[in-house]
C-alpha positions in Angstrom: 0.0 0.0 0.0 1.3 3.4 -0.9 1.9 6.3 1.5 -1.5 7.7 2.2 0.0 11.2 2.6 0.9 11.1 -1.1 -2.8 11.0 -1.9 -4.1 13.2 0.9 -6.3 15.9 -0.6 -5.7 18.1 2.4 -1.9 17.9 2.1 -2.1 18.6 -1.6 -4.5 21.5 -1.2 -2.3 23.0 1.5 0.8 22.8 -0.7 -1.0 24.6 -3.5 -2.3 27.2 -1.1 1.3 27.9 0.2 2.6 28.2 -3.4 0.0 30.9 -4.0 1.0 32.7 -0.8 -2.3 31.9 0.9 -3.2 31.2 4.5 -5.0 28.4 6.2 -8.3 29.2 7.9 -6.7 28.8 11.4 -4.0 31.4 10.5 -6.7 33.9 9.4 -8.4 33.6 12.7 -5.3 34.8 14.6 -3.4 36.7 11.8 -3.9 40.2 13.3 -3.0 39.3 16.9 -0.4 41.7 18.3 2.5 40.7 20.6 1.6 42.0 24.0 3.8 44.3 25.9 2.8 42.6 29.2 1.8 39.1 30.0 -0.2 37.8 33.0 0.5 34.4 34.6 -1.9 32.8 37.2 -0.3 30.2 39.5 -2.4 28.3 42.0 -2.2 25.3 44.2 -5.5 23.6 43.2 -7.1 20.4 42.0 -7.2 20.2 38.2 -10.9 19.9 38.0 -11.5 22.8 40.4 -9.2 25.0 38.3 -10.8 24.0 35.0 -14.2 24.8 36.4 -13.1 28.4 36.8 -12.1 28.8 33.1 -14.7 30.0 30.6 -15.6 28.1 27.4 -13.5 28.5 24.2 -10.9 30.7 25.9 -7.6 28.8 25.9 -5.3 28.3 22.9 -2.9 25.6 24.2 -3.1 23.1 27.0 0.2 21.4 28.0 -0.6 18.3 30.0 1.8 16.0 31.8 -0.7 14.0 34.0 -0.1 11.6 36.8 0.3 8.0 35.6 -1.3 6.3 38.6 1.8 4.4 39.5 1.8 5.3 43.2 4.6 7.9 43.1 2.9 10.1 45.7 -0.6 10.8 47.1 -1.5 12.8 44.0 -0.6 9.8 41.9 -3.1 7.4 43.3 -6.5 7.0 41.6 -8.9 4.1 42.2 -10.5 4.5 38.8 -8.0 6.4 36.7 -10.0 6.4 33.5 -13.2 7.9 35.1 -11.0 10.6 36.7 -9.1 11.3 33.4 -12.3 11.4 31.4 -13.5 14.3 33.5 -10.5 16.6 32.9 -10.3 15.6 29.3 -13.9 16.7 28.7 -13.2 19.9 30.6 -10.0 20.5 28.6 -12.0 20.2 25.4 -14.6 22.7 26.7 -12.1 25.5 27.5 -10.1 25.2 24.3 -10.9 27.7 21.6 -11.6 26.8 18.0 -7.9 27.0 17.0 -6.9 25.3 20.3 -4.5 22.4 20.9 -4.1 19.8 23.6 -0.7 18.2 24.2 -0.5 15.1 26.5 2.8 13.6 27.7 2.9 9.9 28.5 4.2 6.5 27.7 2.8 3.5 25.8 4.7 0.8 27.7 2.9 -1.0 30.5 3.5 -4.3 32.2 1.8 -5.2 35.5 0.4 -1.8 36.4 -3.3 -2.6 36.0 -5.3 0.6 36.0 -2.2 2.8 35.4 -2.6 5.9 33.3 -0.6 5.1 30.2 -1.1 7.2 27.1 -2.9 4.3 25.3 -5.7 4.7 27.8 -6.1 8.4 27.3 -5.9 8.2 23.5 -8.5 5.5 23.5 -10.8 7.7 25.6 -10.3 10.6 23.2 -11.0 8.4 20.2 -14.4 7.2 21.6 -15.6 10.2 23.6 -14.2 13.3 21.9 -14.5 15.1 18.5 -11.0 16.3 18.7 -8.5 15.0 16.2 -5.1 13.4 16.8 -2.9 15.7 14.7 0.4 14.0 15.6 1.8 11.3 17.9 5.2 12.8 18.6 8.1 10.6 19.5 10.5 12.3 21.9 13.8 10.4 21.3 16.7 10.9 23.8 20.1 9.3 23.9 20.3 8.9 27.7 18.4 6.6 29.9 18.4 3.5 32.1 19.8 0.2 31.0 17.6 -2.9 30.8 18.0 -6.7 30.6 14.4 -8.0 30.1 13.4 -5.7 27.3 15.0 -3.2 24.9 16.1 -0.1 26.9 13.7 2.8 26.5 15.0 5.7 24.6 11.8 7.6 23.8 8.5 8.8 25.2 5.4 9.7 23.3 3.5 13.0 23.2 0.0 13.1 21.8 -1.1 16.3 20.1 -4.9 16.9 19.6 -6.4 19.8 17.7 -9.9 20.8 18.8 -11.2 21.4 15.3 -9.8 21.3 11.7 -8.8 24.9 12.3 -6.2 24.0 14.9 -3.3 26.5 15.0 0.1 25.4 13.9 3.2 27.6 13.2 5.8 25.4 11.5 8.1 28.3 10.7 8.6 29.1 14.4 10.3 25.7 15.0 12.1 24.9 11.8 15.6 23.5 12.1 18.2 25.4 10.0 20.2 23.5 7.4 24.0 23.6 7.6 25.6 25.8 4.9 26.8 22.8 2.8 23.3 21.3 2.7 21.7 24.6 2.0 24.0 25.2 -1.0 23.4 21.8 -2.4 19.6 22.2 -2.1 19.7 25.6 -3.8 21.3 24.0 -6.9 18.1 22.0 -7.3 15.9 24.2 -9.5 12.8 22.4 -8.2 13.2 23.7 -4.7 12.4 27.3 -3.6 15.3 29.2 -2.0 12.9 30.8 0.4 11.8 27.5 1.8 15.4 26.3 2.1 16.4 29.4 4.0 13.6 28.8 6.5 15.0 25.3 7.4 13.6 21.8 7.7 10.4 20.5 9.3 11.7 18.9 12.6 9.3 16.0 11.9 7.4 14.2 14.6 10.6 12.5 16.0 12.3 15.0 18.3 15.9 14.3 19.2 16.2 16.2 22.5 18.1 14.8 25.5 16.4 14.0 28.8 17.5 15.9 31.9 20.3 14.1 33.8 20.3 14.1 37.6 22.9 16.8 37.6 21.4 19.0 34.8 21.5 22.7 35.4 17.8 22.8 34.5 16.8 20.5 37.4 14.5 22.0 40.0 13.7 18.9 41.9 10.6 17.5 40.3 10.9 13.8 39.5 9.4 13.9 36.0 10.6 17.3 34.9 10.5 17.9 31.1 13.3 19.7 29.3 12.7 23.3 28.4 13.5 22.7 24.8 10.6 20.2 24.5 8.0 22.6 26.0 9.4 25.5 24.1 8.8 23.8 20.8 5.3 23.0 21.8 4.5 26.5 22.9 6.0 28.2 19.9 4.3 25.9 17.3 0.9 25.4 18.8 0.2 28.9 20.3 0.8 32.5 19.3 2.0 35.6 21.2 -0.8 37.0 23.4 -2.7 33.7 23.6 -3.4 31.8 26.7 -1.5 28.6 27.7 -2.9 26.3 30.4 -1.1 23.7 32.4 -3.2 22.1 35.2 -0.6 19.5 36.1 2.1 22.2 36.5 4.7 20.1 38.2 8.1 21.7 37.7 6.7 25.1 36.6 8.4 24.9 33.2 5.3 25.8 31.2 4.9 29.1 33.1 8.6 29.9 32.5 8.3 29.2 28.7 5.1 31.2 28.5 6.8 34.2 30.0 9.8 33.9 27.7 7.6 33.5 24.6 5.1 36.3 25.3 2.1 34.1 26.1 -0.3 34.5 29.0 -0.6 31.5 31.2 -2.6 29.7 33.9 -0.9 26.9 35.8 -1.9 24.8 38.8 -0.9 21.7 40.7 -2.4 20.0 43.7 1.0 19.5 45.3 2.0 22.8 47.0 5.7 22.0 46.5 5.4 23.0 42.9 5.6 26.7 43.9 9.2 26.2 45.1 10.0 24.6 41.7 8.5 27.6 39.9 10.5 30.0 42.0 13.7 28.2 40.9 12.6 28.3 37.3 12.2 32.1 37.5 15.6 32.5 39.2 17.2 30.5 36.4 15.3 32.5 33.7 16.8 35.7 35.0 20.3 34.4 35.8 20.9 32.3 32.7 19.4 34.6 30.1 19.5 38.1 31.4 18.9 39.6 27.9 16.1 37.2 27.0 13.2 39.5 28.0 13.3 42.9 26.4 12.3 45.9 28.5 8.9 46.2 26.9 8.1 42.5 27.7 7.0 42.7 31.3 5.0 40.1 33.2 2.9 39.7 36.4 2.4 36.5 38.4 -0.7 36.3 40.5 -1.9 33.6 43.0 -5.5 33.6 42.0 -7.5 33.5 38.7 -9.3 36.9 38.7 -11.7 38.2 36.1 -9.0 40.6 34.8 -6.9 37.7 33.4 -6.9 37.7 29.6 -8.6 34.3 29.6 -11.8 36.2 30.4 -11.5 38.8 27.8 -13.7 38.9 24.7 -10.9 39.9 22.4 -11.1 41.5 18.9 -8.4 42.0 16.3 -7.9 45.5 17.7 -7.4 44.7 21.3 -6.3 41.1 21.4 -3.5 40.5 23.8 -3.2 44.1 25.1 -6.0 44.3 27.7 -6.4 42.6 31.0 -4.0 41.9 33.8 -1.5 44.7 33.5 -0.6 46.1 36.9 2.9 45.2 35.9 5.8 44.6 38.2 9.4 45.7 37.5 12.2 43.5 36.3 12.7 41.8 39.7 11.8 38.2 40.0 8.3 37.7 41.5 8.9 35.1 44.2 5.9 35.9 46.3 4.0 33.0 45.0 
């Protein structure tokens, strides 16, 4: 059987649209959004369902979700009926996403004797049967470092499921392209069939991401046992949301989503039931200022609040003229907001 993508009318149509300089419907919906001068970030210690219940319908662009796996790591990782519990936050996640919205779920496909555990197969199956969202990609996060094994092939990847709420899900490939080296670029430009503009942009990183895991002594480490690398979350935020949109993480864990949202000019809402997550976030913010002091320009200010008030941009009815520039803007100075 041939490759289905070679006969996919949607792929063919999109290629033709690009050649004409056109835009996908999802891009037209957000094309006039301005980069905000200030961003607002709500950080709370709260159960995921309680937090989701405070968020209005169709208001969030991107949800980054690294849920518990129900393998008894801590009190928050114990669920008698994992699927029933997960079904509730999955339906709520779908409700709060806007038309162009995306849901990204970290997980793993390998299970052995952990009956009732929350592997990604369980969640994907639930989405397939109980949701109208579409599985846009199953991303394979490949890393060179990991534990050895003797009873199976040593794991060197994890899976990330990306769901778009509708056919108009937002995706910005150009923001995450990988540049070609000069020799490859020169060789490709000798091929008259290829456009120089596309070559200069770089390659599509594909759905296999070669990004290392965090070693125990990594400078990124803040103490969370399942902390994800900044590079992975950064690629997700850049490609599946746009400046001034709202990013939500209701299993906030290490606080990396909030940090990336600040750096990339997105508003955010983050919560976790384990109060220790606030100390992880504080470390993230310290590293953000110490490691990259020139990252945030003077006009890019941010505020961190410890409650979800009605001034947060997630509650705004935005238009092309005011998108991303109203809302929670009693802005602090460049000092690190550690009172969280």
